[in-house]
KOLBAZA-525634 format. One record per residue (C-alpha): x, y, z; residue in one letter. Coordinates in steps of 0.25 Angstrom, whole numbers, plus 5000, padded with zeros to 4 digits. Layout:
BEGIN
@east: X north: Y up: Z residuo: A
...
***
This chain:
BEGIN
@east: 4962 north: 4936 up: 4650 residuo: X
@east: 4951 north: 4946 up: 4655 residuo: X
@east: 4945 north: 4941 up: 4668 residuo: X
@east: 4931 north: 4946 up: 4665 residuo: X
@east: 4931 north: 4937 up: 4652 residuo: X
@east: 4933 north: 4925 up: 4659 residuo: X
@east: 4924 north: 4928 up: 4671 residuo: X
@east: 4913 north: 4918 up: 4674 residuo: X
@east: 4902 north: 4929 up: 4671 residuo: X
@east: 4909 north: 4932 up: 4657 residuo: X
@east: 4910 north: 4918 up: 4653 residuo: X
@east: 4896 north: 4915 up: 4657 residuo: X
@east: 4891 north: 4927 up: 4649 residuo: X
@east: 4899 north: 4922 up: 4637 residuo: X
@east: 4892 north: 4909 up: 4638 residuo: X
@east: 4879 north: 4914 up: 4639 residuo: X
@east: 4882 north: 4922 up: 4627 residuo: X
@east: 4887 north: 4910 up: 4618 residuo: X
@east: 4875 north: 4902 up: 4623 residuo: X
@east: 4865 north: 4913 up: 4619 residuo: X
@east: 4872 north: 4914 up: 4605 residuo: X
@east: 4870 north: 4899 up: 4603 residuo: X
@east: 4855 north: 4899 up: 4607 residuo: X
@east: 4853 north: 4910 up: 4597 residuo: X
@east: 4860 north: 4902 up: 4586 residuo: X
@east: 4852 north: 4890 up: 4590 residuo: X
@east: 4839 north: 4897 up: 4590 residuo: X
@east: 4841 north: 4903 up: 4576 residuo: X
@east: 4846 north: 4890 up: 4570 residuo: X
@east: 4834 north: 4883 up: 4575 residuo: X
@east: 4825 north: 4894 up: 4570 residuo: X
@east: 4832 north: 4893 up: 4556 residuo: X
@east: 4830 north: 4878 up: 4557 residuo: X
@east: 4815 north: 4879 up: 4560 residuo: X
@east: 4813 north: 4889 up: 4549 residuo: X
@east: 4819 north: 4880 up: 4539 residuo: X
@east: 4812 north: 4867 up: 4543 residuo: X
@east: 4798 north: 4872 up: 4546 residuo: X
@east: 4790 north: 4881 up: 4537 residuo: X
@east: 4785 north: 4894 up: 4541 residuo: X
@east: 4770 north: 4894 up: 4545 residuo: X
@east: 4759 north: 4903 up: 4544 residuo: X
@east: 4757 north: 4909 up: 4558 residuo: X
@east: 4741 north: 4909 up: 4556 residuo: X
@east: 4738 north: 4894 up: 4550 residuo: X
@east: 4752 north: 4888 up: 4552 residuo: X
@east: 4753 north: 4884 up: 4536 residuo: X
@east: 4768 north: 4885 up: 4530 residuo: X
@east: 4770 north: 4899 up: 4525 residuo: X
@east: 4781 north: 4905 up: 4516 residuo: X
@east: 4786 north: 4916 up: 4525 residuo: X
@east: 4782 north: 4921 up: 4539 residuo: X
@east: 4768 north: 4925 up: 4544 residuo: X
@east: 4755 north: 4920 up: 4537 residuo: X
@east: 4752 north: 4911 up: 4525 residuo: X
@east: 4745 north: 4917 up: 4513 residuo: X
@east: 4731 north: 4911 up: 4519 residuo: X
@east: 4732 north: 4918 up: 4532 residuo: X
@east: 4737 north: 4930 up: 4526 residuo: X
@east: 4724 north: 4931 up: 4517 residuo: X
@east: 4718 north: 4930 up: 4531 residuo: X
@east: 4723 north: 4942 up: 4537 residuo: X
@east: 4714 north: 4954 up: 4537 residuo: X
@east: 4722 north: 4966 up: 4534 residuo: X
@east: 4715 north: 4979 up: 4538 residuo: X
@east: 4715 north: 4989 up: 4527 residuo: X
@east: 4707 north: 5001 up: 4524 residuo: X
@east: 4695 north: 5004 up: 4525 residuo: X
@east: 4696 north: 5005 up: 4541 residuo: X
@east: 4694 north: 5015 up: 4552 residuo: X
@east: 4704 north: 5026 up: 4552 residuo: X
@east: 4704 north: 5026 up: 4567 residuo: X
@east: 4704 north: 5011 up: 4572 residuo: X
@east: 4708 north: 5004 up: 4558 residuo: X
@east: 4695 north: 4995 up: 4559 residuo: X
@east: 4693 north: 4990 up: 4545 residuo: X
@east: 4680 north: 4995 up: 4538 residuo: X
@east: 4671 north: 4986 up: 4530 residuo: X
@east: 4670 north: 4997 up: 4519 residuo: X
@east: 4677 north: 5010 up: 4516 residuo: X
@east: 4669 north: 5022 up: 4524 residuo: X
@east: 4679 north: 5032 up: 4519 residuo: X
@east: 4692 north: 5038 up: 4525 residuo: X
@east: 4694 north: 5041 up: 4539 residuo: X
@east: 4681 north: 5034 up: 4544 residuo: X
@east: 4681 north: 5029 up: 4558 residuo: X
@east: 4675 north: 5016 up: 4564 residuo: X
@east: 4664 north: 5017 up: 4574 residuo: X
@east: 4673 north: 5011 up: 4584 residuo: X
@east: 4683 north: 5023 up: 4582 residuo: X
@east: 4672 north: 5033 up: 4583 residuo: X
@east: 4666 north: 5027 up: 4595 residuo: X
@east: 4678 north: 5024 up: 4603 residuo: X
@east: 4691 north: 5031 up: 4597 residuo: X
@east: 4704 north: 5025 up: 4603 residuo: X
@east: 4716 north: 5033 up: 4608 residuo: X
@east: 4724 north: 5029 up: 4596 residuo: X
@east: 4722 north: 5036 up: 4583 residuo: X
@east: 4722 north: 5025 up: 4573 residuo: X
@east: 4723 north: 5010 up: 4573 residuo: X
@east: 4727 north: 5001 up: 4562 residuo: X
@east: 4729 north: 4986 up: 4560 residuo: X
@east: 4735 north: 4977 up: 4550 residuo: X
@east: 4724 north: 4966 up: 4550 residuo: X
@east: 4712 north: 4962 up: 4557 residuo: X
@east: 4713 north: 4953 up: 4570 residuo: X
@east: 4709 north: 4939 up: 4563 residuo: X
@east: 4714 north: 4925 up: 4564 residuo: X
@east: 4726 north: 4926 up: 4556 residuo: X
@east: 4729 north: 4939 up: 4563 residuo: X
@east: 4727 north: 4934 up: 4577 residuo: X
@east: 4736 north: 4923 up: 4574 residuo: X
@east: 4748 north: 4932 up: 4569 residuo: X
@east: 4746 north: 4940 up: 4582 residuo: X
@east: 4746 north: 4929 up: 4591 residuo: X
@east: 4759 north: 4922 up: 4585 residuo: X
@east: 4766 north: 4935 up: 4586 residuo: X
@east: 4761 north: 4939 up: 4600 residuo: X
@east: 4761 north: 4925 up: 4608 residuo: X
@east: 4770 north: 4916 up: 4599 residuo: X
@east: 4782 north: 4926 up: 4596 residuo: X
@east: 4780 north: 4926 up: 4581 residuo: X
@east: 4788 north: 4939 up: 4581 residuo: X
@east: 4791 north: 4935 up: 4566 residuo: X
@east: 4776 north: 4940 up: 4563 residuo: X
@east: 4778 north: 4954 up: 4568 residuo: X
@east: 4785 north: 4959 up: 4555 residuo: X
@east: 4774 north: 4955 up: 4546 residuo: X
@east: 4763 north: 4959 up: 4556 residuo: X
@east: 4771 north: 4973 up: 4557 residuo: X
@east: 4771 north: 4975 up: 4542 residuo: X
@east: 4756 north: 4973 up: 4541 residuo: X
@east: 4754 north: 4983 up: 4553 residuo: X
@east: 4763 north: 4993 up: 4547 residuo: X
@east: 4755 north: 4993 up: 4534 residuo: X
@east: 4742 north: 4994 up: 4541 residuo: X
@east: 4747 north: 5006 up: 4549 residuo: X
@east: 4755 north: 5013 up: 4539 residuo: X
@east: 4747 north: 5026 up: 4540 residuo: X
@east: 4750 north: 5025 up: 4555 residuo: X
@east: 4764 north: 5023 up: 4554 residuo: X
@east: 4767 north: 5034 up: 4545 residuo: X
@east: 4763 north: 5044 up: 4555 residuo: X
@east: 4768 north: 5036 up: 4567 residuo: X
@east: 4781 north: 5039 up: 4576 residuo: X
@east: 4782 north: 5028 up: 4584 residuo: X
@east: 4776 north: 5013 up: 4586 residuo: X
@east: 4772 north: 5008 up: 4600 residuo: X
@east: 4769 north: 4993 up: 4603 residuo: X
@east: 4758 north: 4990 up: 4613 residuo: X
@east: 4766 north: 4985 up: 4624 residuo: X
@east: 4765 north: 4973 up: 4633 residuo: X
@east: 4766 north: 4972 up: 4648 residuo: X
@east: 4780 north: 4967 up: 4651 residuo: X
@east: 4775 north: 4954 up: 4657 residuo: X
@east: 4767 north: 4951 up: 4645 residuo: X
@east: 4779 north: 4955 up: 4636 residuo: X
@east: 4788 north: 4947 up: 4644 residuo: X
@east: 4779 north: 4934 up: 4643 residuo: X
@east: 4777 north: 4937 up: 4628 residuo: X
@east: 4791 north: 4941 up: 4625 residuo: X
@east: 4788 north: 4951 up: 4615 residuo: X
@east: 4778 north: 4962 up: 4611 residuo: X
@east: 4770 north: 4959 up: 4599 residuo: X
@east: 4766 north: 4973 up: 4597 residuo: X
@east: 4781 north: 4978 up: 4598 residuo: X
@east: 4785 north: 4967 up: 4587 residuo: X
@east: 4774 north: 4973 up: 4578 residuo: X
@east: 4779 north: 4987 up: 4581 residuo: X
@east: 4793 north: 4984 up: 4577 residuo: X
@east: 4789 north: 4977 up: 4564 residuo: X
@east: 4780 north: 4990 up: 4561 residuo: X
@east: 4792 north: 4999 up: 4564 residuo: X
@east: 4801 north: 4992 up: 4554 residuo: X
@east: 4790 north: 4994 up: 4543 residuo: X
@east: 4787 north: 5008 up: 4547 residuo: X
@east: 4800 north: 5014 up: 4553 residuo: X
@east: 4791 north: 5020 up: 4564 residuo: X
@east: 4799 north: 5017 up: 4578 residuo: X
@east: 4794 north: 5008 up: 4589 residuo: X
@east: 4793 north: 5013 up: 4603 residuo: X
@east: 4792 north: 4999 up: 4609 residuo: X
@east: 4792 north: 5002 up: 4625 residuo: X
@east: 4785 north: 5016 up: 4624 residuo: X
@east: 4772 north: 5010 up: 4629 residuo: X
@east: 4771 north: 5001 up: 4640 residuo: X
@east: 4760 north: 4992 up: 4646 residuo: X
@east: 4759 north: 4996 up: 4661 residuo: X
@east: 4752 north: 4984 up: 4666 residuo: X
@east: 4749 north: 4970 up: 4660 residuo: X
@east: 4735 north: 4970 up: 4654 residuo: X
@east: 4725 north: 4958 up: 4652 residuo: X
@east: 4724 north: 4952 up: 4638 residuo: X
@east: 4714 north: 4960 up: 4630 residuo: X
@east: 4708 north: 4947 up: 4624 residuo: X
@east: 4694 north: 4944 up: 4629 residuo: X
@east: 4692 north: 4958 up: 4635 residuo: X
@east: 4680 north: 4967 up: 4631 residuo: X
@east: 4684 north: 4981 up: 4625 residuo: X
@east: 4682 north: 4988 up: 4639 residuo: X
@east: 4690 north: 4978 up: 4646 residuo: X
@east: 4702 north: 4979 up: 4636 residuo: X
@east: 4702 north: 4994 up: 4638 residuo: X
@east: 4702 north: 4992 up: 4653 residuo: X
@east: 4713 north: 4982 up: 4652 residuo: X
@east: 4723 north: 4991 up: 4645 residuo: X
@east: 4719 north: 5004 up: 4651 residuo: X
@east: 4732 north: 5012 up: 4657 residuo: X
@east: 4740 north: 4999 up: 4653 residuo: X
@east: 4750 north: 5007 up: 4644 residuo: X
@east: 4759 north: 5019 up: 4646 residuo: X
@east: 4771 north: 5025 up: 4638 residuo: X
@east: 4784 north: 5024 up: 4646 residuo: X
@east: 4788 north: 5038 up: 4651 residuo: X
@east: 4802 north: 5037 up: 4646 residuo: X
@east: 4796 north: 5033 up: 4631 residuo: X
@east: 4785 north: 5044 up: 4630 residuo: X
@east: 4795 north: 5053 up: 4621 residuo: X
@east: 4793 north: 5042 up: 4610 residuo: X
@east: 4778 north: 5043 up: 4611 residuo: X
@east: 4775 north: 5058 up: 4613 residuo: X
@east: 4771 north: 5065 up: 4601 residuo: X
@east: 4772 north: 5054 up: 4593 residuo: X
@east: 4763 north: 5046 up: 4583 residuo: X
@east: 4762 north: 5032 up: 4590 residuo: X
@east: 4757 north: 5018 up: 4584 residuo: X
@east: 4754 north: 5008 up: 4594 residuo: X
@east: 4757 north: 4994 up: 4589 residuo: X
@east: 4749 north: 4981 up: 4593 residuo: X
@east: 4745 north: 4968 up: 4588 residuo: X
@east: 4730 north: 4969 up: 4589 residuo: X
@east: 4719 north: 4979 up: 4590 residuo: X
@east: 4707 north: 4974 up: 4597 residuo: X
@east: 4699 north: 4984 up: 4605 residuo: X
@east: 4709 north: 4994 up: 4604 residuo: X
@east: 4710 north: 4995 up: 4620 residuo: X
@east: 4726 north: 4992 up: 4620 residuo: X
@east: 4729 north: 5001 up: 4609 residuo: X
@east: 4720 north: 5012 up: 4615 residuo: X
@east: 4727 north: 5011 up: 4629 residuo: X
@east: 4741 north: 5011 up: 4623 residuo: X
@east: 4737 north: 5023 up: 4614 residuo: X
@east: 4732 north: 5031 up: 4626 residuo: X
@east: 4746 north: 5029 up: 4633 residuo: X
@east: 4753 north: 5033 up: 4621 residuo: X
@east: 4744 north: 5045 up: 4620 residuo: X
@east: 4747 north: 5049 up: 4635 residuo: X
@east: 4761 north: 5049 up: 4631 residuo: X
@east: 4758 north: 5060 up: 4621 residuo: X
@east: 4759 north: 5051 up: 4609 residuo: X
@east: 4754 north: 5060 up: 4597 residuo: X
@east: 4745 north: 5049 up: 4591 residuo: X
@east: 4744 north: 5034 up: 4593 residuo: X
@east: 4740 north: 5024 up: 4582 residuo: X
@east: 4738 north: 5009 up: 4583 residuo: X
@east: 4743 north: 4998 up: 4573 residuo: X
@east: 4740 north: 4984 up: 4575 residuo: X
@east: 4742 north: 4971 up: 4568 residuo: X
@east: 4727 north: 4967 up: 4570 residuo: X
@east: 4714 north: 4973 up: 4574 residuo: X
@east: 4701 north: 4967 up: 4579 residuo: X
@east: 4690 north: 4971 up: 4569 residuo: X
@east: 4676 north: 4968 up: 4574 residuo: X
@east: 4668 north: 4964 up: 4561 residuo: X
@east: 4655 north: 4965 up: 4570 residuo: X
@east: 4655 north: 4980 up: 4571 residuo: X
@east: 4653 north: 4990 up: 4561 residuo: X
@east: 4666 north: 4995 up: 4556 residuo: X
@east: 4661 north: 5009 up: 4554 residuo: X
***
């Protein structure tokens, strides 16, 4: 008999492997039993729903963004001013990225979907959200070479267990065929949460926080990049990421997000 196969280390390894298989089988069986016993609930209102995601009532409350909108920032207009018209925001404070597109307005249902994905490990929502994003960003995706998700700092990634932007990027990639450069852009330092910060504070918070890894520059240089994130608020994070990608010689950077904040109190054009 092979002495190595009967060594304590080999036996321990085999036992760990068998235990892992048993744990996986138990987890799968438990989930299957729960799926059979419990109805699928709408993530927004918790009412039973046939399928995944949102019920018909909450679906009707999602505000999908469609033309007319600002050609640069994707901010929806209240009326059609004509092709190629820019919003006052795009004219007064143009971002480093070329174009931004979003699937939906950031409202109550969109917020709930994002929070379920981001903080409650509802990765099953990413495929549907990614499909909506791919539809909203079709024009961008037709010209793109690579998708780059906004990265988390490793500490936050460790505590959260996954990057929601990466999950959305993978879903968009499956829809469009555009590849994902998942680790090309890195967050150099942990930044404060942007919630509650002013526009100026948001920009200061993320200034210099991102960099393209030197060994990954070839994936970015000369290429048309789409930066993928969950929400666009002031645009500070997207702008900081775009500047890092442009420093790495990206040919162009566009932004594609699930939801964007639309300030109804400001004139759209």
